[in-house]
C-alpha positions in Angstrom: 0.0 0.0 0.0 1.3 3.4 -0.9 2.0 6.0 1.8 -0.9 8.2 0.6 -3.3 5.4 0.6 -2.1 4.2 4.0 -2.5 7.6 5.5 -6.0 8.0 4.0 -7.0 4.6 5.5 -5.5 5.4 8.9 -6.8 9.0 9.1 -3.8 10.3 10.9 -1.1 12.8 10.1 -0.7 16.4 9.1 -3.3 16.1 6.4 -6.1 15.4 8.9 -5.7 17.9 11.7 -8.5 20.2 10.4 -11.1 17.5 10.4 -10.3 16.7 14.0 -10.3 20.4 14.9 -13.7 20.9 13.2 -15.0 17.9 15.1 -13.9 19.4 18.4 -15.4 22.8 17.4 -18.7 21.1 16.6 -18.8 19.2 19.8 -18.0 22.2 22.0 -20.7 24.2 20.2 -23.1 21.3 20.8 -22.3 21.2 24.5 -23.3 24.8 24.8 -26.6 24.1 23.1 -27.3 21.1 25.3 -26.4 23.1 28.4 -29.0 25.8 27.4 -31.6 23.2 26.4 -31.3 21.7 29.9 -32.0 25.1 31.4 -28.5 26.5 31.9 -28.5 30.3 31.8 -24.7 31.1 31.8 -24.0 32.9 28.6 -27.6 33.5 27.6 -27.0 37.2 27.9 -24.5 36.9 25.0 -27.3 36.0 22.6 -29.5 39.1 23.1 -32.7 40.0 24.9 -34.9 38.4 22.3 -33.3 35.0 22.8 -33.3 35.4 26.5 -37.0 36.0 26.5 -37.6 32.8 24.5 -35.2 30.6 26.6 -37.8 28.9 28.7 -40.5 28.4 26.0 -41.0 24.7 25.1 -40.7 25.2 21.3 -37.5 27.2 21.7 -36.0 24.5 24.0 -36.8 21.8 21.4 -35.1 24.0 18.7 -32.0 24.3 20.9 -31.9 20.5 21.4 -32.2 20.1 17.6 -29.4 22.6 17.1 -27.2 20.6 19.5 -28.0 17.4 17.6 -27.2 19.0 14.3 -23.8 20.2 15.7 -23.0 16.7 16.9 -23.8 15.3 13.5 -21.6 17.9 11.9 -18.7 16.9 14.1 -19.3 13.2 13.3 -19.4 14.1 9.6 -16.0 15.7 9.8 -14.6 12.4 11.2 -15.9 10.6 8.1 -13.3 12.7 6.1 -10.4 11.0 8.0 -11.8 7.7 9.1 -13.4 5.0 7.0 -17.0 5.6 8.1 -20.1 6.4 6.1 -18.9 4.2 3.3 -22.3 4.3 1.5 -21.7 8.0 0.7 -19.3 8.4 -2.1 -16.2 10.5 -1.6 -17.5 13.2 -3.9 -20.6 13.5 -1.8 -18.6 13.9 1.4 -16.4 16.4 -0.4 -19.4 18.5 -1.6 -21.0 18.4 1.8 -17.7 19.5 3.5 -17.2 22.4 1.0 -20.8 23.6 1.1 -21.0 23.3 4.9 -17.7 25.1 5.4 -18.7 27.9 3.0 -22.1 28.4 4.7 -20.5 28.6 8.2 -17.8 30.9 7.0 -20.2 33.2 5.1 -22.6 33.3 8.1 -19.9 34.1 10.5 -17.9 36.4 8.2 -20.8 38.5 6.9 -22.3 38.9 10.4 -18.9 39.8 11.8 -18.4 42.6 9.3 -21.9 44.0 9.6 -22.1 43.8 13.4 -18.6 45.3 13.8 -19.7 48.2 11.6 -22.7 48.6 13.8 -20.7 48.5 17.0 -18.1 51.1 15.8 -20.9 53.3 14.5 -19.7 53.1 10.8 -23.3 52.1 9.7 -26.7 52.6 11.2 -29.6 50.3 10.3 -33.2 51.5 10.8 -34.7 49.9 13.9 -31.4 48.3 15.0 -30.0 49.4 18.3 -26.5 48.2 19.3 -27.2 46.1 22.3 -25.1 43.9 24.6 -26.2 40.9 22.4 -24.8 42.5 19.2 -21.6 43.3 21.0 -21.2 39.7 22.2 -22.0 38.5 18.6 -19.3 40.8 17.2 -16.7 39.7 19.8 -17.6 36.0 20.4 -20.2 34.3 18.3 -19.5 35.6 14.8 -15.7 34.8 15.1 -16.7 31.4 16.5 -18.9 30.7 13.4 -16.2 32.0 11.1 -13.6 29.7 12.8 -15.9 26.7 12.3 -16.3 27.6 8.7 -12.6 27.9 8.2 -12.0 24.6 9.9 -14.6 22.8 7.7 -13.1 24.4 4.6 -9.6 23.3 5.6 -10.9 19.8 6.3 -12.5 19.7 2.9 -9.3 20.9 1.2 -7.2 18.3 3.1 -9.7 15.6 2.2 -9.7 16.6 -1.4 -5.8 16.5 -1.4 -5.8 13.0 0.2 -8.3 11.7 -2.4 -6.1 13.1 -5.2 -2.9 11.6 -3.6 -4.7 8.2 -3.2 -5.9 8.4 -6.9 -2.4 9.3 -8.1 -0.9 6.4 -6.0 -3.3 4.0 -7.9 -2.4 5.4 -11.3 0.5 3.5 -12.9 3.3 5.6 -14.2 5.6 4.8 -17.1 8.4 4.0 -14.7 6.2 1.5 -12.8 5.1 -0.5 -15.9 
């Protein structure tokens, strides 16, 4: 077995760190959702007054549980990029999901980061939007957190794509190996 194929099969090494980091990011994010779904209140003030008001409503709690489950599934998905799980999904499917998911997370975090920082520093004013503690927390904490997750997912997709290319090249005979 070639080195590239062996590394892809084992799921270890420099070419896999982003998938593991994205998994940790997802699981940490999920823990916060589960904590809030169980009634925890630490950090609720960072989400804004609207979310704080909804925190104890049954439908909202169910939505927070669902968000936590989706985050766990996202973390498990990143592991499929470096471990031989989810074999029924072709590599191109996993690659597309990783790129699209990473782009969505990065765009969500990045666009919100720019807009909310412009609001916080007073560079823009939006009708009906008052800069609250929640917006400041989003600009300082949550938007960079989402952006970090997007970057990690994109790096995991890129590393997975490279490992697929290396494995494919290892299978392709060259003139010298014939």
